[in-house]
C-alpha positions as CSV (number, residue, x, y, z in Angstrom):
1,M,74.5,96.0,90.5
2,A,75.4,93.3,88.1
3,V,72.7,94.5,85.7
4,I,74.2,97.9,85.5
5,A,77.8,96.6,85.1
6,N,76.7,94.2,82.3
7,R,75.5,97.2,80.2
8,R,79.2,98.0,79.7
9,S,80.7,95.9,77.0
10,V,84.2,97.4,77.6
11,M,86.0,97.5,80.9
12,T,85.4,100.8,82.6
13,L,87.5,102.8,85.0
14,F,86.0,105.7,87.0
15,S,89.0,107.9,87.6
16,K,89.6,111.5,89.0
17,P,92.1,113.5,86.8
18,T,94.4,114.4,89.8
19,C,93.8,111.5,92.2
20,I,97.0,109.7,93.0
21,H,95.2,106.3,93.4
22,S,93.6,106.8,90.0
23,H,96.9,107.7,88.5
24,R,98.7,104.5,89.5
25,T,95.7,102.5,88.1
26,R,95.9,104.4,84.8
27,L,99.7,103.7,84.7
28,V,99.1,100.0,85.0
29,L,96.5,100.2,82.2
30,A,98.9,102.1,80.0
31,E,101.8,99.7,80.7
32,K,99.7,96.7,79.7
33,N,98.0,98.6,76.8
34,I,94.6,97.6,78.0
35,N,91.6,98.7,76.0
36,I,89.3,100.5,78.5
37,D,86.7,103.2,78.8
38,I,88.0,105.8,81.3
39,V,85.2,108.0,82.9
40,N,86.7,111.2,84.3
41,V,85.0,112.1,87.6
42,E,85.4,115.8,88.2
43,G,84.0,117.9,91.0
44,P,81.9,116.8,94.0
45,D,79.0,115.3,92.0
46,L,79.6,111.6,91.2
47,P,78.1,109.8,88.1
48,E,74.9,107.9,89.0
49,D,76.5,104.7,87.7
50,L,79.4,105.0,90.2
51,M,77.0,105.7,93.1
52,D,75.0,102.6,92.2
53,L,78.1,100.4,91.7
54,N,80.4,101.4,94.6
55,P,78.9,101.5,98.1
56,Y,81.8,103.7,99.2
57,Q,81.4,106.1,96.2
58,T,85.1,106.4,95.7
59,V,87.6,106.4,92.9
60,P,89.2,104.6,91.3
61,T,86.4,102.1,90.6
62,L,86.9,99.4,88.0
63,V,84.0,97.7,86.3
64,D,84.7,94.5,84.3
65,R,81.4,93.1,83.2
66,D,79.8,91.9,86.5
67,L,82.9,92.5,88.6
68,V,83.2,95.8,90.4
69,L,86.4,96.7,92.3
70,Y,87.0,99.9,94.3
71,D,90.4,99.7,96.0
72,S,93.3,100.8,94.0
73,R,95.7,98.0,95.3
74,V,93.0,95.4,94.6
75,I,92.5,96.9,91.1
76,I,96.1,97.0,90.0
77,E,96.8,93.4,91.3
78,Y,93.7,92.2,89.5
79,L,94.8,93.9,86.2
80,D,98.2,92.3,86.5
81,E,96.7,88.8,86.9
82,R,93.9,89.4,84.4
83,F,96.3,90.6,81.7
84,P,99.6,88.8,82.5
85,H,101.8,90.4,79.8
86,P,104.0,92.2,80.6
87,P,104.0,90.8,84.2
88,L,104.3,93.6,86.8
89,M,104.9,91.3,89.8
90,P,107.5,88.6,90.3
91,V,106.5,84.9,90.2
92,D,108.7,83.8,93.1
93,P,106.7,83.9,96.3
94,V,109.4,85.4,98.5
95,T,110.2,88.2,96.1
96,R,106.5,88.7,95.5
97,A,106.0,89.1,99.3
98,Q,108.8,91.6,99.4
99,F,107.2,93.6,96.6
100,R,103.8,93.5,98.5
101,L,105.5,94.8,101.6
102,A,107.1,97.6,99.6
103,L,103.6,98.5,98.3
104,F,102.2,98.5,101.9
105,R,105.0,100.8,103.1
106,I,104.6,103.2,100.2
107,E,100.9,103.4,100.7
108,T,101.3,103.8,104.5
109,D,104.2,106.3,104.5
110,W,103.8,108.2,101.2
111,Y,100.2,107.9,100.0
112,R,98.8,108.9,103.4
113,L,100.6,112.2,103.0
114,A,99.5,112.6,99.4
115,E,95.9,112.0,100.6
116,E,96.4,114.7,103.2
117,Y,97.3,117.1,100.4
118,E,94.2,116.1,98.3
119,A,91.9,116.5,101.3
120,D,93.2,120.0,102.2
121,S,91.0,122.7,101.0
122,D,94.0,125.0,100.4
123,R,95.9,122.2,98.6
124,K,98.9,122.4,100.9
125,L,101.0,120.0,102.9
126,S,102.0,121.0,106.4
127,G,105.7,121.7,107.0
128,K,105.8,118.5,109.1
129,S,104.3,116.4,106.4
130,K,106.7,117.8,103.7
131,K,109.6,117.0,106.0
132,M,108.3,113.4,106.6
133,L,107.8,112.7,102.9
134,R,111.1,114.2,101.9
135,E,113.1,112.2,104.5
136,S,111.2,109.0,103.7
137,I,112.1,109.3,100.0
138,L,115.7,110.1,100.8
139,A,116.0,107.2,103.2
140,S,115.4,105.0,100.1
141,V,118.1,106.5,98.0
142,D,120.2,103.3,98.0
143,L,117.2,101.3,96.7
144,F,116.7,103.7,93.8
145,S,120.3,103.2,92.7
146,A,120.7,99.5,93.3
147,K,118.7,98.4,90.1
148,Q,117.2,100.1,87.1
149,F,113.8,100.2,88.8
150,F,112.7,100.0,92.4
151,L,113.9,96.6,93.8
152,S,114.1,95.2,90.3
153,D,115.5,95.5,86.8
154,E,111.9,95.1,85.5
155,F,109.2,97.7,85.8
156,S,106.6,96.7,88.4
157,L,103.5,97.6,90.4
158,V,105.9,99.1,92.9
159,D,107.1,101.6,90.3
160,C,103.5,102.2,89.2
161,T,102.8,103.2,92.8
162,I,106.0,105.3,93.5
163,A,106.0,107.3,90.2
164,P,102.7,109.2,90.9
165,V,104.1,110.4,94.2
166,L,107.4,111.6,92.7
167,W,105.6,113.3,89.8
168,R,103.7,115.4,92.4
169,L,106.7,116.6,94.4
170,P,106.7,120.1,92.9
171,L,103.0,120.3,93.7
172,Y,103.8,119.4,97.3
173,G,106.5,122.0,97.5
174,I,109.2,119.4,98.0
175,E,112.8,119.6,96.7
176,L,114.9,116.6,97.4
177,G,118.3,118.4,97.2
178,S,121.8,117.5,96.2
179,H,121.9,114.0,97.7
180,A,119.0,112.8,95.6
181,G,120.9,111.9,92.4
182,P,119.7,108.3,92.2
183,V,116.1,109.4,92.8
184,E,116.4,112.0,90.0
185,G,117.9,109.3,87.7
186,Y,115.0,107.0,88.5
187,M,112.4,109.7,87.9
188,K,113.9,110.4,84.5
189,R,113.8,106.7,83.5
190,V,110.2,106.3,84.6
191,F,108.8,109.6,83.5
192,D,110.3,109.0,80.0
193,R,108.4,105.7,79.6
194,R,105.7,105.8,76.9
195,S,103.2,104.3,79.4
196,F,103.9,107.0,82.0
197,R,103.3,109.8,79.5
198,Q,100.1,108.1,78.4
199,S,98.9,107.7,82.0
200,L,98.9,111.5,82.6
201,T,95.8,113.5,82.4
202,E,96.0,117.1,81.2
203,L,95.8,118.3,84.8
204,E,98.6,116.0,85.8
205,Q,100.8,117.2,82.9
206,E,100.4,120.7,84.3
207,M,101.8,119.7,87.6
208,R,105.3,119.9,86.1
209,L,104.9,122.7,83.6
């Protein structure tokens, strides 16, 4: 495995163009302006390199010389520590723990539903799942309005995780309604960022055309 990885002189990310976990990883890379080779994995057939490197044969998979990472949370935290500027997690242990708890809740409550959409052959969310996701986002309205970004005045890994979900709301058939002003304002701030625009694949751009 190390021999294959070492053939790559530049850090490599195996990424699917519409995968929400790949998207948040690409957003972290763009935010930190990291030079990386992105290998787009399209269709059911995986590149041979990826099959050799990752025993779970999943994306995203990050290869950094002889290091291979294949969980998106592990990848984004590694990138934040490996390339510390700009920092995307607070230094204070208590605040850092709060951010990690927010990441856990978003992954559990929101990403699980996004994964349901991606796994559905008809590319649809059930009515129950739409309702759950909409209500969960609206339950956080006060947090979207409290600071410039989620939980913070600085852009963070939490925002890198939230933004791909919010970008896909039209795809999921979800409208937040008239009480979602703070969420709409947050989306505009994040979606207008240079790094967010750079993180989008062509297929992801089409999600909001």
